[in-house]
C-alpha positions, 0 to 999 in steps of 0.5 A: 181185953176189948180185942178178946171179945172182938176176936171171938165174934170177928172170925165168924163174920169174916168167914161169912164175908169171905164166903160171900166174896168168893161166891161173887168172885167165883161167879165173875171168874166163871163168866169171864172164862165163858166170854 
């Protein structure tokens, strides 16, 4: 049942990490397109 509590917490933290990652990558891709 350890995984149960982890799976409840993890998605929220993962979403935050993914959003942060996409924001950073989005900026990088936009800069690459400009250059």
